[in-house]
N, C-alpha and C positions, 0 to 999 in steps of 0.2 A: 508574422508567424511567431516570433519570440514572445510577444505579449499574449497571444492566444495560449501558448504553452504555460506561461507564468500564471495566467488566469485559471488554467486547468489544475495546476498544482495547488494553488491557493484554495480553489473550490474543493478539491479532494481533502486537503488538510482541514478545512473548516468542517466538512461533513464528517470526517473521521473523529475530529475533536468532539463534535456534538454526539456522535455515537458513543464514544468513550465516556463522556460526561453524563449522558442521560440514559444509556442502555447497559453499560458495563459496570460502572463504578457504584451506583446507588445500592445500598444494602437491601432496600425494599424490593428492588427488581430481582436481586439474587434470591430472596426469600420466596417471591412469587414464582420463580422458575423452579424452585425445589418442591413446590406443592404438587400434589397428585394431579391436579387439573391445570397444569401449566399451559400457557398460550403456545400456539404453534411456533412463534418466533424464538422461543427459548432454546430450541435446538440450534438455530443459527447463532444465537448469542454464545452458547456453549462451544460451538465449533470455532468461533472467533477467539474466545478466551484460550482455547487449546492452541490455536495457531500462534497467538501472541506468546503464550508460555513456552512453546517449543521453538520460537523464533522463526516460524515458517514464512512469515511475511518477508522478513529480511532475506532468508535463503532464496525464496522465489524471486525477489527483486534482483539479487546478485546473479542468479541463474539466467534471468531474462537479460540482464546487462551483458553477460558473457555471450549469450546467443546474439544479442544486438551487435556486438563487435564483429562477429563473423558473418552476419546476415547483411544483405543489401536492402532489406525492407525496413523502413523507419518505424514501423509499428512496434517492433521488439524494444527499441530504445524508449519509446513513449510508455510502453507497459512497465519497463524497468523503472522509469522515473515515477510513474504513478504508484506502483507498489512501494517504491522507496519512500515516497512522500507519506503514504499510509503507514508504513513501518516506523517512520520517524515519530509520527503522532502516537503510535502504540508502543513506544519505548524499545523497539528492536533496532536501536540506533546503529550499531556497528555494521551489521550486514545490510541493513536498509540503506545506509549512507553509501556503502560500496556499490550497491545496485543502482542507486540514483546517479552516482558519478559515472559509472560505466554506461548507463543509458544516456546520460548527457553527452558523453564523449561520442557515442554512436550517432546521436541526433545531430550534433554539430558537424561530425564528419560527413554524414549523408547530406546535410544542407550545403556543406562546402563543395561536395562533389557535384551537386545539382546546379551550382552556379556557373 
């Protein structure tokens, strides 16, 4: 179980790093999305940029982590950890790290209770 979770976080981290490197940071992509005939995915790119700017990924990770501590379902902890991993890649470090740790505590606690 633990290795599967680590593989999940590494996969999310790699995917988010690739998204950041090839879809968010290049100036040419930004210019393309400002054109009048922007591709359909520019709306998703803009939403992600706004979510990063307003630290929404980190806030969502922390919210999911708090829910995970109160819930008996392990999915909340995994969501908190997944969002936390994505937030760490997108520089929402403080709130994303808090959400990741809260999710980790919930997942470890649910695993301990199931044993």
